[in-house]
PDB file with SEQRES, HELIX, SHEET and CRYST1 records, atoms N, CA, C and O in Angstrom:
SEQRES   1 A   83  MET ILE ILE LEU TYR PHE TYR LEU LEU PHE ALA THR THR          
SEQRES   2 A   83  THR ALA ILE THR ALA ILE TYR GLU ILE LEU MET PRO VAL          
SEQRES   3 A   83  LEU LYS ARG ARG PHE THR GLU GLY PHE PRO VAL GLU ASN          
SEQRES   4 A   83  ILE ILE ALA THR TYR ILE ALA PHE PHE PHE LEU THR VAL          
SEQRES   5 A   83  LEU ILE ALA PRO MET ILE PHE PHE SER CYS ILE ILE PRO          
SEQRES   6 A   83  SER MET GLY GLU ARG PHE ARG ASN SER LEU TYR ASP GLY          
SEQRES   7 A   83  LEU PHE PRO LYS GLU                                          
HELIX    1 AA1 ILE A    2  ALA A   18  1                                  17    
HELIX    2 AA2 ILE A   19  LEU A   23  3                                   5    
HELIX    3 AA3 MET A   24  THR A   32  1                                   9    
HELIX    4 AA4 ILE A   40  LEU A   53  1                                  14    
HELIX    5 AA5 ALA A   55  ILE A   63  1                                   9    
HELIX    6 AA6 PRO A   65  LEU A   79  1                                  15    
CRYST1    1.000    1.000    1.000  90.00  90.00  90.00 P 1           1          
ATOM      1  N   MET A   1      10.633 -13.931 -22.428  1.00  0.00           N  
ATOM      2  CA  MET A   1       9.307 -13.266 -22.392  1.00  0.00           C  
ATOM      3  C   MET A   1       8.493 -13.846 -21.263  1.00  0.00           C  
ATOM      4  O   MET A   1       7.655 -13.146 -20.696  1.00  0.00           O  
ATOM      5  N   ILE A   2       8.710 -15.120 -20.907  1.00  0.00           N  
ATOM      6  CA  ILE A   2       7.966 -15.796 -19.833  1.00  0.00           C  
ATOM      7  C   ILE A   2       8.331 -15.162 -18.532  1.00  0.00           C  
ATOM      8  O   ILE A   2       7.498 -15.051 -17.633  1.00  0.00           O  
ATOM      9  N   ILE A   3       9.629 -14.721 -18.410  1.00  0.00           N  
ATOM     10  CA  ILE A   3      10.014 -14.040 -17.121  1.00  0.00           C  
ATOM     11  C   ILE A   3       9.272 -12.809 -16.923  1.00  0.00           C  
ATOM     12  O   ILE A   3       8.888 -12.483 -15.800  1.00  0.00           O  
ATOM     13  N   LEU A   4       9.038 -12.061 -18.029  1.00  0.00           N  
ATOM     14  CA  LEU A   4       8.301 -10.771 -17.886  1.00  0.00           C  
ATOM     15  C   LEU A   4       6.861 -11.055 -17.442  1.00  0.00           C  
ATOM     16  O   LEU A   4       6.314 -10.313 -16.627  1.00  0.00           O  
ATOM     17  N   TYR A   5       6.255 -12.098 -17.959  1.00  0.00           N  
ATOM     18  CA  TYR A   5       4.882 -12.434 -17.508  1.00  0.00           C  
ATOM     19  C   TYR A   5       4.835 -12.824 -16.005  1.00  0.00           C  
ATOM     20  O   TYR A   5       3.948 -12.413 -15.257  1.00  0.00           O  
ATOM     21  N   PHE A   6       5.841 -13.640 -15.609  1.00  0.00           N  
ATOM     22  CA  PHE A   6       5.932 -14.014 -14.143  1.00  0.00           C  
ATOM     23  C   PHE A   6       6.103 -12.730 -13.271  1.00  0.00           C  
ATOM     24  O   PHE A   6       5.446 -12.570 -12.241  1.00  0.00           O  
ATOM     25  N   TYR A   7       6.990 -11.845 -13.716  1.00  0.00           N  
ATOM     26  CA  TYR A   7       7.178 -10.648 -12.932  1.00  0.00           C  
ATOM     27  C   TYR A   7       5.893  -9.767 -12.909  1.00  0.00           C  
ATOM     28  O   TYR A   7       5.542  -9.187 -11.881  1.00  0.00           O  
ATOM     29  N   LEU A   8       5.228  -9.691 -14.043  1.00  0.00           N  
ATOM     30  CA  LEU A   8       4.004  -8.947 -14.056  1.00  0.00           C  
ATOM     31  C   LEU A   8       2.980  -9.555 -13.061  1.00  0.00           C  
ATOM     32  O   LEU A   8       2.294  -8.851 -12.319  1.00  0.00           O  
ATOM     33  N   LEU A   9       2.923 -10.888 -13.095  1.00  0.00           N  
ATOM     34  CA  LEU A   9       1.997 -11.602 -12.173  1.00  0.00           C  
ATOM     35  C   LEU A   9       2.403 -11.291 -10.716  1.00  0.00           C  
ATOM     36  O   LEU A   9       1.536 -10.975  -9.901  1.00  0.00           O  
ATOM     37  N   PHE A  10       3.685 -11.372 -10.382  1.00  0.00           N  
ATOM     38  CA  PHE A  10       4.163 -11.160  -9.058  1.00  0.00           C  
ATOM     39  C   PHE A  10       3.912  -9.701  -8.622  1.00  0.00           C  
ATOM     40  O   PHE A  10       3.492  -9.459  -7.490  1.00  0.00           O  
ATOM     41  N   ALA A  11       4.171  -8.731  -9.520  1.00  0.00           N  
ATOM     42  CA  ALA A  11       3.944  -7.271  -9.252  1.00  0.00           C  
ATOM     43  C   ALA A  11       2.457  -7.027  -9.073  1.00  0.00           C  
ATOM     44  O   ALA A  11       2.089  -6.289  -8.159  1.00  0.00           O  
ATOM     45  N   THR A  12       1.602  -7.584  -9.864  1.00  0.00           N  
ATOM     46  CA  THR A  12       0.220  -7.287  -9.663  1.00  0.00           C  
ATOM     47  C   THR A  12      -0.384  -7.942  -8.408  1.00  0.00           C  
ATOM     48  O   THR A  12      -1.199  -7.311  -7.736  1.00  0.00           O  
ATOM     49  N   THR A  13      -0.032  -9.112  -8.092  1.00  0.00           N  
ATOM     50  CA  THR A  13      -0.497  -9.774  -6.797  1.00  0.00           C  
ATOM     51  C   THR A  13       0.041  -9.015  -5.605  1.00  0.00           C  
ATOM     52  O   THR A  13      -0.690  -8.838  -4.630  1.00  0.00           O  
ATOM     53  N   THR A  14       1.311  -8.545  -5.632  1.00  0.00           N  
ATOM     54  CA  THR A  14       1.883  -7.832  -4.570  1.00  0.00           C  
ATOM     55  C   THR A  14       1.150  -6.526  -4.397  1.00  0.00           C  
ATOM     56  O   THR A  14       0.891  -6.104  -3.270  1.00  0.00           O  
ATOM     57  N   ALA A  15       0.817  -5.890  -5.477  1.00  0.00           N  
ATOM     58  CA  ALA A  15       0.084  -4.582  -5.374  1.00  0.00           C  
ATOM     59  C   ALA A  15      -1.314  -4.782  -4.835  1.00  0.00           C  
ATOM     60  O   ALA A  15      -1.761  -3.954  -4.040  1.00  0.00           O  
ATOM     61  N   ILE A  16      -2.043  -5.832  -5.215  1.00  0.00           N  
ATOM     62  CA  ILE A  16      -3.352  -6.053  -4.640  1.00  0.00           C  
ATOM     63  C   ILE A  16      -3.187  -6.382  -3.200  1.00  0.00           C  
ATOM     64  O   ILE A  16      -3.959  -5.850  -2.402  1.00  0.00           O  
ATOM     65  N   THR A  17      -2.284  -7.185  -2.784  1.00  0.00           N  
ATOM     66  CA  THR A  17      -2.079  -7.546  -1.340  1.00  0.00           C  
ATOM     67  C   THR A  17      -1.675  -6.321  -0.566  1.00  0.00           C  
ATOM     68  O   THR A  17      -2.126  -6.134   0.564  1.00  0.00           O  
ATOM     69  N   ALA A  18      -0.816  -5.455  -1.154  1.00  0.00           N  
ATOM     70  CA  ALA A  18      -0.418  -4.220  -0.400  1.00  0.00           C  
ATOM     71  C   ALA A  18      -1.589  -3.342  -0.172  1.00  0.00           C  
ATOM     72  O   ALA A  18      -1.660  -2.693   0.872  1.00  0.00           O  
ATOM     73  N   ILE A  19      -2.559  -3.275  -1.123  1.00  0.00           N  
ATOM     74  CA  ILE A  19      -3.741  -2.451  -0.894  1.00  0.00           C  
ATOM     75  C   ILE A  19      -4.477  -2.931   0.372  1.00  0.00           C  
ATOM     76  O   ILE A  19      -4.857  -2.166   1.259  1.00  0.00           O  
ATOM     77  N   TYR A  20      -4.644  -4.257   0.375  1.00  0.00           N  
ATOM     78  CA  TYR A  20      -5.436  -4.851   1.542  1.00  0.00           C  
ATOM     79  C   TYR A  20      -4.684  -4.838   2.783  1.00  0.00           C  
ATOM     80  O   TYR A  20      -5.275  -4.599   3.837  1.00  0.00           O  
ATOM     81  N   GLU A  21      -3.352  -5.087   2.759  1.00  0.00           N  
ATOM     82  CA  GLU A  21      -2.565  -5.254   3.985  1.00  0.00           C  
ATOM     83  C   GLU A  21      -1.991  -3.870   4.490  1.00  0.00           C  
ATOM     84  O   GLU A  21      -1.776  -3.676   5.687  1.00  0.00           O  
ATOM     85  N   ILE A  22      -1.768  -2.977   3.578  1.00  0.00           N  
ATOM     86  CA  ILE A  22      -1.086  -1.713   3.998  1.00  0.00           C  
ATOM     87  C   ILE A  22      -1.933  -0.468   3.897  1.00  0.00           C  
ATOM     88  O   ILE A  22      -2.010   0.300   4.856  1.00  0.00           O  
ATOM     89  N   LEU A  23      -2.597  -0.237   2.717  1.00  0.00           N  
ATOM     90  CA  LEU A  23      -3.322   0.927   2.521  1.00  0.00           C  
ATOM     91  C   LEU A  23      -4.628   1.010   3.247  1.00  0.00           C  
ATOM     92  O   LEU A  23      -4.938   2.018   3.883  1.00  0.00           O  
ATOM     93  N   MET A  24      -5.412  -0.068   3.153  1.00  0.00           N  
ATOM     94  CA  MET A  24      -6.710  -0.063   3.768  1.00  0.00           C  
ATOM     95  C   MET A  24      -6.636   0.158   5.289  1.00  0.00           C  
ATOM     96  O   MET A  24      -7.460   0.917   5.799  1.00  0.00           O  
ATOM     97  N   PRO A  25      -5.724  -0.439   6.037  1.00  0.00           N  
ATOM     98  CA  PRO A  25      -5.676  -0.118   7.509  1.00  0.00           C  
ATOM     99  C   PRO A  25      -5.292   1.384   7.778  1.00  0.00           C  
ATOM    100  O   PRO A  25      -5.761   1.988   8.742  1.00  0.00           O  
ATOM    101  N   VAL A  26      -4.476   1.923   6.943  1.00  0.00           N  
ATOM    102  CA  VAL A  26      -4.119   3.323   7.076  1.00  0.00           C  
ATOM    103  C   VAL A  26      -5.273   4.250   6.901  1.00  0.00           C  
ATOM    104  O   VAL A  26      -5.468   5.196   7.665  1.00  0.00           O  
ATOM    105  N   LEU A  27      -6.083   3.947   5.817  1.00  0.00           N  
ATOM    106  CA  LEU A  27      -7.279   4.809   5.610  1.00  0.00           C  
ATOM    107  C   LEU A  27      -8.343   4.556   6.608  1.00  0.00           C  
ATOM    108  O   LEU A  27      -9.092   5.463   6.971  1.00  0.00           O  
ATOM    109  N   LYS A  28      -8.430   3.341   7.062  1.00  0.00           N  
ATOM    110  CA  LYS A  28      -9.477   3.021   8.154  1.00  0.00           C  
ATOM    111  C   LYS A  28      -9.063   3.769   9.429  1.00  0.00           C  
ATOM    112  O   LYS A  28      -9.893   4.329  10.144  1.00  0.00           O  
ATOM    113  N   ARG A  29      -7.743   3.755   9.686  1.00  0.00           N  
ATOM    114  CA  ARG A  29      -7.321   4.518  10.903  1.00  0.00           C  
ATOM    115  C   ARG A  29      -7.675   6.016  10.825  1.00  0.00           C  
ATOM    116  O   ARG A  29      -8.078   6.638  11.808  1.00  0.00           O  
ATOM    117  N   ARG A  30      -7.504   6.562   9.609  1.00  0.00           N  
ATOM    118  CA  ARG A  30      -7.830   8.006   9.374  1.00  0.00           C  
ATOM    119  C   ARG A  30      -9.306   8.251   9.599  1.00  0.00           C  
ATOM    120  O   ARG A  30      -9.695   9.256  10.193  1.00  0.00           O  
ATOM    121  N   PHE A  31     -10.160   7.289   9.103  1.00  0.00           N  
ATOM    122  CA  PHE A  31     -11.667   7.468   9.260  1.00  0.00           C  
ATOM    123  C   PHE A  31     -12.029   7.385  10.723  1.00  0.00           C  
ATOM    124  O   PHE A  31     -12.880   8.137  11.196  1.00  0.00           O  
ATOM    125  N   THR A  32     -11.406   6.497  11.433  1.00  0.00           N  
ATOM    126  CA  THR A  32     -11.749   6.319  12.881  1.00  0.00           C  
ATOM    127  C   THR A  32     -11.338   7.526  13.746  1.00  0.00           C  
ATOM    128  O   THR A  32     -11.896   7.770  14.816  1.00  0.00           O  
ATOM    129  N   GLU A  33     -10.323   8.283  13.228  1.00  0.00           N  
ATOM    130  CA  GLU A  33      -9.975   9.573  13.901  1.00  0.00           C  
ATOM    131  C   GLU A  33     -10.894  10.663  13.594  1.00  0.00           C  
ATOM    132  O   GLU A  33     -10.767  11.758  14.143  1.00  0.00           O  
ATOM    133  N   GLY A  34     -11.873  10.402  12.688  1.00  0.00           N  
ATOM    134  CA  GLY A  34     -12.860  11.384  12.364  1.00  0.00           C  
ATOM    135  C   GLY A  34     -12.544  12.342  11.191  1.00  0.00           C  
ATOM    136  O   GLY A  34     -13.244  13.329  10.965  1.00  0.00           O  
ATOM    137  N   PHE A  35     -11.469  12.012  10.461  1.00  0.00           N  
ATOM    138  CA  PHE A  35     -11.082  12.901   9.326  1.00  0.00           C  
ATOM    139  C   PHE A  35     -11.372  12.146   8.029  1.00  0.00           C  
ATOM    140  O   PHE A  35     -10.868  11.037   7.853  1.00  0.00           O  
ATOM    141  N   PRO A  36     -12.157  12.701   7.129  1.00  0.00           N  
ATOM    142  CA  PRO A  36     -12.392  12.049   5.819  1.00  0.00           C  
ATOM    143  C   PRO A  36     -11.149  12.152   4.920  1.00  0.00           C  
ATOM    144  O   PRO A  36     -10.348  13.079   5.037  1.00  0.00           O  
ATOM    145  N   VAL A  37     -11.026  11.226   4.074  1.00  0.00           N  
ATOM    146  CA  VAL A  37      -9.987  11.214   3.049  1.00  0.00           C  
ATOM    147  C   VAL A  37     -10.529  11.700   1.801  1.00  0.00           C  
ATOM    148  O   VAL A  37     -11.507  11.126   1.323  1.00  0.00           O  
ATOM    149  N   GLU A  38      -9.976  12.753   1.184  1.00  0.00           N  
ATOM    150  CA  GLU A  38     -10.465  13.292  -0.093  1.00  0.00           C  
ATOM    151  C   GLU A  38      -9.971  12.477  -1.252  1.00  0.00           C  
ATOM    152  O   GLU A  38      -8.806  12.080  -1.285  1.00  0.00           O  
ATOM    153  N   ASN A  39     -10.824  12.225  -2.190  1.00  0.00           N  
ATOM    154  CA  ASN A  39     -10.485  11.513  -3.470  1.00  0.00           C  
ATOM    155  C   ASN A  39      -9.840  10.149  -3.224  1.00  0.00           C  
ATOM    156  O   ASN A  39      -8.713   9.897  -3.650  1.00  0.00           O  
ATOM    157  N   ILE A  40     -10.561   9.286  -2.541  1.00  0.00           N  
ATOM    158  CA  ILE A  40     -10.133   7.939  -2.154  1.00  0.00           C  
ATOM    159  C   ILE A  40      -9.842   7.048  -3.389  1.00  0.00           C  
ATOM    160  O   ILE A  40      -8.928   6.226  -3.329  1.00  0.00           O  
ATOM    161  N   ILE A  41     -10.569   7.184  -4.470  1.00  0.00           N  
ATOM    162  CA  ILE A  41     -10.386   6.351  -5.576  1.00  0.00           C  
ATOM    163  C   ILE A  41      -8.963   6.684  -6.230  1.00  0.00           C  
ATOM    164  O   ILE A  41      -8.247   5.779  -6.660  1.00  0.00           O  
ATOM    165  N   ALA A  42      -8.616   7.947  -6.279  1.00  0.00           N  
ATOM    166  CA  ALA A  42      -7.335   8.314  -6.849  1.00  0.00           C  
ATOM    167  C   ALA A  42      -6.184   7.789  -5.922  1.00  0.00           C  
ATOM    168  O   ALA A  42      -5.124   7.395  -6.408  1.00  0.00           O  
ATOM    169  N   THR A  43      -6.427   7.796  -4.558  1.00  0.00           N  
ATOM    170  CA  THR A  43      -5.476   7.198  -3.739  1.00  0.00           C  
ATOM    171  C   THR A  43      -5.260   5.697  -3.935  1.00  0.00           C  
ATOM    172  O   THR A  43      -4.130   5.212  -3.879  1.00  0.00           O  
ATOM    173  N   TYR A  44      -6.320   4.992  -4.157  1.00  0.00           N  
ATOM    174  CA  TYR A  44      -6.167   3.514  -4.406  1.00  0.00           C  
ATOM    175  C   TYR A  44      -5.457   3.291  -5.771  1.00  0.00           C  
ATOM    176  O   TYR A  44      -4.608   2.407  -5.890  1.00  0.00           O  
ATOM    177  N   ILE A  45      -5.810   4.092  -6.785  1.00  0.00           N  
ATOM    178  CA  ILE A  45      -5.236   3.860  -8.126  1.00  0.00           C  
ATOM    179  C   ILE A  45      -3.707   4.217  -8.065  1.00  0.00           C  
ATOM    180  O   ILE A  45      -2.875   3.456  -8.557  1.00  0.00           O  
ATOM    181  N   ALA A  46      -3.365   5.367  -7.463  1.00  0.00           N  
ATOM    182  CA  ALA A  46      -1.980   5.780  -7.424  1.00  0.00           C  
ATOM    183  C   ALA A  46      -1.159   4.795  -6.547  1.00  0.00           C  
ATOM    184  O   ALA A  46      -0.005   4.510  -6.867  1.00  0.00           O  
ATOM    185  N   PHE A  47      -1.722   4.300  -5.495  1.00  0.00           N  
ATOM    186  CA  PHE A  47      -1.009   3.325  -4.718  1.00  0.00           C  
ATOM    187  C   PHE A  47      -0.831   1.983  -5.470  1.00  0.00           C  
ATOM    188  O   PHE A  47       0.229   1.361  -5.393  1.00  0.00           O  
ATOM    189  N   PHE A  48      -1.793   1.586  -6.135  1.00  0.00           N  
ATOM    190  CA  PHE A  48      -1.691   0.332  -6.931  1.00  0.00           C  
ATOM    191  C   PHE A  48      -0.575   0.404  -7.930  1.00  0.00           C  
ATOM    192  O   PHE A  48       0.283  -0.476  -7.983  1.00  0.00           O  
ATOM    193  N   PHE A  49      -0.583   1.472  -8.740  1.00  0.00           N  
ATOM    194  CA  PHE A  49       0.418   1.594  -9.744  1.00  0.00           C  
ATOM    195  C   PHE A  49       1.824   1.828  -9.192  1.00  0.00           C  
ATOM    196  O   PHE A  49       2.806   1.376  -9.780  1.00  0.00           O  
ATOM    197  N   LEU A  50       1.917   2.513  -8.095  1.00  0.00           N  
ATOM    198  CA  LEU A  50       3.271   2.717  -7.458  1.00  0.00           C  
ATOM    199  C   LEU A  50       3.736   1.434  -6.877  1.00  0.00           C  
ATOM    200  O   LEU A  50       4.937   1.172  -6.942  1.00  0.00           O  
ATOM    201  N   THR A  51       2.910   0.608  -6.316  1.00  0.00           N  
ATOM    202  CA  THR A  51       3.329  -0.668  -5.756  1.00  0.00           C  
ATOM    203  C   THR A  51       3.636  -1.708  -6.863  1.00  0.00           C  
ATOM    204  O   THR A  51       4.445  -2.613  -6.660  1.00  0.00           O  
ATOM    205  N   VAL A  52       2.977  -1.564  -8.038  1.00  0.00           N  
ATOM    206  CA  VAL A  52       3.329  -2.390  -9.213  1.00  0.00           C  
ATOM    207  C   VAL A  52       4.822  -2.119  -9.640  1.00  0.00           C  
ATOM    208  O   VAL A  52       5.592  -3.017  -9.983  1.00  0.00           O  
ATOM    209  N   LEU A  53       5.137  -0.820  -9.584  1.00  0.00           N  
ATOM    210  CA  LEU A  53       6.483  -0.387  -9.967  1.00  0.00           C  
ATOM    211  C   LEU A  53       7.549  -0.847  -8.951  1.00  0.00           C  
ATOM    212  O   LEU A  53       8.653  -1.234  -9.334  1.00  0.00           O  
ATOM    213  N   ILE A  54       7.195  -0.797  -7.625  1.00  0.00           N  
ATOM    214  CA  ILE A  54       8.278  -1.092  -6.657  1.00  0.00           C  
ATOM    215  C   ILE A  54       7.862  -2.368  -5.846  1.00  0.00           C  
ATOM    216  O   ILE A  54       8.063  -2.450  -4.634  1.00  0.00           O  
ATOM    217  N   ALA A  55       7.314  -3.284  -6.531  1.00  0.00           N  
ATOM    218  CA  ALA A  55       6.802  -4.531  -5.943  1.00  0.00           C  
ATOM    219  C   ALA A  55       7.894  -5.285  -5.082  1.00  0.00           C  
ATOM    220  O   ALA A  55       7.584  -5.722  -3.974  1.00  0.00           O  
ATOM    221  N   PRO A  56       9.180  -5.440  -5.591  1.00  0.00           N  
ATOM    222  CA  PRO A  56      10.091  -6.180  -4.778  1.00  0.00           C  
ATOM    223  C   PRO A  56      10.449  -5.471  -3.478  1.00  0.00           C  
ATOM    224  O   PRO A  56      10.890  -6.139  -2.542  1.00  0.00           O  
ATOM    225  N   MET A  57      10.288  -4.187  -3.370  1.00  0.00           N  
ATOM    226  CA  MET A  57      10.494  -3.496  -2.154  1.00  0.00           C  
ATOM    227  C   MET A  57       9.359  -3.628  -1.125  1.00  0.00           C  
ATOM    228  O   MET A  57       9.551  -3.658   0.090  1.00  0.00           O  
ATOM    229  N   ILE A  58       8.191  -3.701  -1.708  1.00  0.00           N  
ATOM    230  CA  ILE A  58       7.010  -3.756  -0.860  1.00  0.00           C  
ATOM    231  C   ILE A  58       6.636  -5.228  -0.409  1.00  0.00           C  
ATOM    232  O   ILE A  58       5.892  -5.406   0.555  1.00  0.00           O  
ATOM    233  N   PHE A  59       7.142  -6.212  -1.090  1.00  0.00           N  
ATOM    234  CA  PHE A  59       6.777  -7.545  -0.960  1.00  0.00           C  
ATOM    235  C   PHE A  59       7.032  -8.008   0.511  1.00  0.00           C  
ATOM    236  O   PHE A  59       6.152  -8.663   1.070  1.00  0.00           O  
ATOM    237  N   PHE A  60       8.113  -7.722   1.125  1.00  0.00           N  
ATOM    238  CA  PHE A  60       8.398  -8.149   2.482  1.00  0.00           C  
ATOM    239  C   PHE A  60       7.502  -7.412   3.532  1.00  0.00           C  
ATOM    240  O   PHE A  60       7.208  -7.955   4.597  1.00  0.00           O  
ATOM    241  N   SER A  61       7.082  -6.166   3.200  1.00  0.00           N  
ATOM    242  CA  SER A  61       6.138  -5.509   4.094  1.00  0.00           C  
ATOM    243  C   SER A  61       4.803  -6.135   4.096  1.00  0.00           C  
ATOM    244  O   SER A  61       4.052  -6.005   5.062  1.00  0.00           O  
ATOM    245  N   CYS A  62       4.471  -6.835   3.007  1.00  0.00           N  
ATOM    246  CA  CYS A  62       3.140  -7.546   2.968  1.00  0.00           C  
ATOM    247  C   CYS A  62       3.171  -8.855   3.739  1.00  0.00           C  
ATOM    248  O   CYS A  62       2.152  -9.244   4.310  1.00  0.00           O  
ATOM    249  N   ILE A  63       4.306  -9.552   3.777  1.00  0.00           N  
ATOM    250  CA  ILE A  63       4.313 -10.892   4.341  1.00  0.00           C  
ATOM    251  C   ILE A  63       4.914 -10.951   5.723  1.00  0.00           C  
ATOM    252  O   ILE A  63       4.651 -11.921   6.434  1.00  0.00           O  
ATOM    253  N   ILE A  64       5.698  -9.988   6.158  1.00  0.00           N  
ATOM    254  CA  ILE A  64       6.276  -9.987   7.491  1.00  0.00           C  
ATOM    255  C   ILE A  64       5.504  -8.926   8.302  1.00  0.00           C  
ATOM    256  O   ILE A  64       5.522  -7.742   7.966  1.00  0.00           O  
ATOM    257  N   PRO A  65       4.791  -9.397   9.428  1.00  0.00           N  
ATOM    258  CA  PRO A  65       3.964  -8.514  10.147  1.00  0.00           C  
ATOM    259  C   PRO A  65       4.673  -7.292  10.717  1.00  0.00           C  
ATOM    260  O   PRO A  65       4.137  -6.192  10.585  1.00  0.00           O  
ATOM    261  N   SER A  66       5.873  -7.414  11.357  1.00  0.00           N  
ATOM    262  CA  SER A  66       6.548  -6.401  11.963  1.00  0.00           C  
ATOM    263  C   SER A  66       6.899  -5.343  10.941  1.00  0.00           C  
ATOM    264  O   SER A  66       6.737  -4.151  11.201  1.00  0.00           O  
ATOM    265  N   MET A  67       7.383  -5.765   9.769  1.00  0.00           N  
ATOM    266  CA  MET A  67       7.738  -4.808   8.709  1.00  0.00           C  
ATOM    267  C   MET A  67       6.492  -4.066   8.182  1.00  0.00           C  
ATOM    268  O   MET A  67       6.546  -2.877   7.869  1.00  0.00           O  
ATOM    269  N   GLY A  68       5.360  -4.809   8.091  1.00  0.00           N  
ATOM    270  CA  GLY A  68       4.132  -4.203   7.643  1.00  0.00           C  
ATOM    271  C   GLY A  68       3.676  -3.125   8.608  1.00  0.00           C  
ATOM    272  O   GLY A  68       3.222  -2.066   8.174  1.00  0.00           O  
ATOM    273  N   GLU A  69       3.783  -3.357   9.856  1.00  0.00           N  
ATOM    274  CA  GLU A  69       3.285  -2.402  10.871  1.00  0.00           C  
ATOM    275  C   GLU A  69       4.198  -1.124  10.821  1.00  0.00           C  
ATOM    276  O   GLU A  69       3.699  -0.007  10.958  1.00  0.00           O  
ATOM    277  N   ARG A  70       5.446  -1.294  10.636  1.00  0.00           N  
ATOM    278  CA  ARG A  70       6.392  -0.102  10.530  1.00  0.00           C  
ATOM    279  C   ARG A  70       5.954   0.677   9.235  1.00  0.00           C  
ATOM    280  O   ARG A  70       5.806   1.899   9.261  1.00  0.00           O  
ATOM    281  N   PHE A  71       5.758  -0.054   8.132  1.00  0.00           N  
ATOM    282  CA  PHE A  71       5.447   0.575   6.935  1.00  0.00           C  
ATOM    283  C   PHE A  71       4.108   1.361   7.019  1.00  0.00           C  
ATOM    284  O   PHE A  71       4.013   2.510   6.588  1.00  0.00           O  
ATOM    285  N   ARG A  72       3.030   0.652   7.622  1.00  0.00           N  
ATOM    286  CA  ARG A  72       1.828   1.382   7.812  1.00  0.00           C  
ATOM    287  C   ARG A  72       1.933   2.609   8.645  1.00  0.00           C  
ATOM    288  O   ARG A  72       1.291   3.609   8.321  1.00  0.00           O  
ATOM    289  N   ASN A  73       2.711   2.602   9.713  1.00  0.00           N  
ATOM    290  CA  ASN A  73       2.932   3.809  10.546  1.00  0.00           C  
ATOM    291  C   ASN A  73       3.621   4.876   9.747  1.00  0.00           C  
ATOM    292  O   ASN A  73       3.227   6.038   9.837  1.00  0.00           O  
ATOM    293  N   SER A  74       4.637   4.546   8.962  1.00  0.00           N  
ATOM    294  CA  SER A  74       5.379   5.500   8.178  1.00  0.00           C  
ATOM    295  C   SER A  74       4.463   6.052   7.087  1.00  0.00           C  
ATOM    296  O   SER A  74       4.446   7.260   6.851  1.00  0.00           O  
ATOM    297  N   LEU A  75       3.725   5.207   6.439  1.00  0.00           N  
ATOM    298  CA  LEU A  75       2.785   5.681   5.457  1.00  0.00           C  
ATOM    299  C   LEU A  75       1.761   6.608   5.972  1.00  0.00           C  
ATOM    300  O   LEU A  75       1.432   7.588   5.304  1.00  0.00           O  
ATOM    301  N   TYR A  76       1.206   6.339   7.195  1.00  0.00           N  
ATOM    302  CA  TYR A  76       0.219   7.211   7.868  1.00  0.00           C  
ATOM    303  C   TYR A  76       0.848   8.563   8.156  1.00  0.00           C  
ATOM    304  O   TYR A  76       0.258   9.614   7.905  1.00  0.00           O  
ATOM    305  N   ASP A  77       2.069   8.506   8.692  1.00  0.00           N  
ATOM    306  CA  ASP A  77       2.735   9.801   8.977  1.00  0.00           C  
ATOM    307  C   ASP A  77       3.037  10.606   7.739  1.00  0.00           C  
ATOM    308  O   ASP A  77       2.951  11.834   7.740  1.00  0.00           O  
ATOM    309  N   GLY A  78       3.399   9.891   6.663  1.00  0.00           N  
ATOM    310  CA  GLY A  78       3.773  10.592   5.433  1.00  0.00           C  
ATOM    311  C   GLY A  78       2.472  11.103   4.647  1.00  0.00           C  
ATOM    312  O   GLY A  78       2.505  12.171   4.036  1.00  0.00           O  
ATOM    313  N   LEU A  79       1.431  10.372   4.683  1.00  0.00           N  
ATOM    314  CA  LEU A  79       0.209  10.865   3.981  1.00  0.00           C  
ATOM    315  C   LEU A  79      -0.618  11.933   4.869  1.00  0.00           C  
ATOM    316  O   LEU A  79      -1.227  12.844   4.307  1.00  0.00           O  
ATOM    317  N   PHE A  80      -0.618  11.806   6.132  1.00  0.00           N  
ATOM    318  CA  PHE A  80      -1.394  12.664   6.993  1.00  0.00           C  
ATOM    319  C   PHE A  80      -0.482  13.152   8.083  1.00  0.00           C  
ATOM    320  O   PHE A  80      -0.503  12.631   9.198  1.00  0.00           O  
ATOM    321  N   PRO A  81       0.373  14.215   7.753  1.00  0.00           N  
ATOM    322  CA  PRO A  81       1.191  14.816   8.759  1.00  0.00           C  
ATOM    323  C   PRO A  81       0.405  15.554   9.828  1.00  0.00           C  
ATOM    324  O   PRO A  81      -0.631  16.160   9.553  1.00  0.00           O  
ATOM    325  N   LYS A  82       0.911  15.493  11.042  1.00  0.00           N  
ATOM    326  CA  LYS A  82       0.230  16.242  12.059  1.00  0.00           C  
ATOM    327  C   LYS A  82       0.380  17.678  11.867  1.00  0.00           C  
ATOM    328  O   LYS A  82       1.463  18.162  11.540  1.00  0.00           O  
ATOM    329  N   GLU A  83      -0.760  18.441  12.075  1.00  0.00           N  
ATOM    330  CA  GLU A  83      -0.834  19.870  11.731  1.00  0.00           C  
ATOM    331  C   GLU A  83      -0.524  20.659  12.974  1.00  0.00           C  
ATOM    332  O   GLU A  83      -0.523  21.890  12.940  1.00  0.00           O  
TER     333      GLU A  83                                                      
END                                                                             
């Protein structure tokens, strides 16, 4: 049972870190280009729960800058495709 608590702590802290390290720069980049993001609260909530589920895969993108940059660019291209 204690392992489950430690994993839950790990997943929650990774999700919070991923919001600050990965999602916020992507949304900020979108705002600086002059395009608003619709329903930003739902975006934060969905990203949080998704990163809680896949925390071990996101962890290295949060702590290694080169992987984080690639993940941010891929996330930006996936969320906001060029029209």
